[in-house]
C-alpha positions as CSV (number, residue, x, y, z in Angstrom):
1,M,3.5,12.0,28.9
2,R,7.0,12.2,30.3
3,W,8.1,10.2,33.3
4,N,9.9,12.5,35.8
5,L,10.9,10.0,38.5
6,R,14.6,10.5,38.4
7,M,14.4,14.3,38.7
8,K,12.0,14.1,41.6
9,A,14.2,11.5,43.3
10,A,17.2,13.7,42.8
11,E,15.4,16.6,44.5
12,Q,15.1,14.4,47.5
13,G,18.7,13.3,47.4
14,I,18.1,9.9,45.8
15,W,20.7,9.3,43.1
16,K,20.6,5.6,42.6
17,S,17.7,3.2,41.9
18,T,18.9,0.9,44.7
19,E,18.4,3.7,47.2
20,M,15.0,4.3,45.8
21,R,14.1,0.7,45.9
22,R,15.2,0.5,49.6
23,R,13.0,3.5,50.5
24,L,10.0,2.0,48.7
25,A,10.6,-1.3,50.6
26,D,10.7,0.8,53.9
27,A,7.3,2.3,52.8
28,G,5.8,-1.1,52.2
29,L,6.3,-1.6,48.5
30,E,8.5,-4.6,47.6
31,I,9.6,-4.1,44.0
32,S,11.9,-6.4,42.0
33,A,15.2,-5.1,40.7
34,G,14.1,-5.4,37.1
35,K,10.9,-3.5,37.7
36,M,12.8,-0.8,39.6
37,S,15.3,-0.5,36.8
38,A,12.5,-0.1,34.3
39,L,10.8,2.6,36.4
40,W,14.2,4.4,36.9
41,T,15.4,4.3,33.3
42,C,12.4,4.8,31.1
43,T,8.7,5.8,31.1
44,P,6.6,2.9,32.3
45,V,3.8,1.7,30.1
46,T,1.7,0.8,33.1
47,I,1.9,1.5,36.8
48,R,-0.5,0.4,39.5
49,L,-2.2,3.3,41.3
50,D,-1.3,1.8,44.6
51,D,2.4,1.7,43.6
52,L,2.2,5.3,42.4
53,D,0.7,6.3,45.7
54,V,3.7,4.8,47.6
55,V,6.2,6.4,45.2
56,C,4.6,9.8,45.7
57,A,4.6,9.3,49.5
58,V,8.3,8.4,49.4
59,L,9.2,11.4,47.2
60,S,6.8,13.8,48.9
61,C,5.2,14.7,45.6
62,T,1.9,14.3,43.6
63,P,1.3,12.3,40.5
64,T,1.3,15.5,38.4
65,D,5.0,15.9,39.5
66,L,5.8,12.5,38.1
67,L,3.7,12.5,35.0
68,I,4.4,15.7,32.8
69,V,1.9,16.3,30.0
70,E,3.4,16.9,26.6
71,P,0.6,18.4,24.4
72,D,3.0,18.8,21.4
73,K,3.3,15.1,21.1
74,V,-0.5,14.7,21.2
75,A,-0.9,17.3,18.5
76,A,1.8,15.6,16.3
77,R,-0.1,12.3,16.5
78,R,-3.4,13.8,15.3
79,P,-4.4,12.5,11.8
80,V,-4.4,15.0,9.1
81,R,-8.0,15.9,8.2
82,K,-9.5,16.5,4.8
83,E,-10.3,20.1,5.6
84,R,-6.6,20.8,6.4
85,L,-5.6,19.1,3.2
86,A,-8.0,21.2,1.3
87,A,-6.4,24.3,2.7
88,V,-2.9,23.2,1.8
89,G,-3.9,22.0,-1.8
90,P,-3.7,18.7,-3.5
91,V,-0.6,16.7,-3.1
92,P,0.8,15.5,-6.4
93,I,1.2,11.8,-6.6
94,T,4.1,10.6,-8.7
95,P,4.6,6.9,-9.5
96,R,7.7,5.2,-8.3
97,L,9.2,3.2,-11.0
98,G,11.2,0.3,-10.1
99,R,12.2,-3.1,-11.3
100,N,9.3,-5.0,-12.9
101,R,6.9,-2.0,-12.6
102,T,5.1,-0.3,-15.4
103,L,3.3,3.1,-15.7
104,P,-0.4,3.2,-14.7
105,P,-2.9,3.1,-17.5
106,A,-3.6,6.5,-19.2
């Protein structure tokens, strides 16, 4: 997921986190400067649904406008399955020789 708060805020003419924080306070959501900075600068790990509802009301948008799905990243995290490995072929394993290491037994 990609967090799109700054772009949606810019579309509403909000260019600074302090302005966004003031509008959230006017809508009934008192938020600390640190939490606002985290929401403004990066993707939040968690956000309360009540808070998300107020953010969407202030920005006149929906949660799908703020949370953009990135299926490429999901596919990249998928573990490699044995069937896919078999199609590619066996991967040769070469020992890494370093200090105090010996070759594996023959």
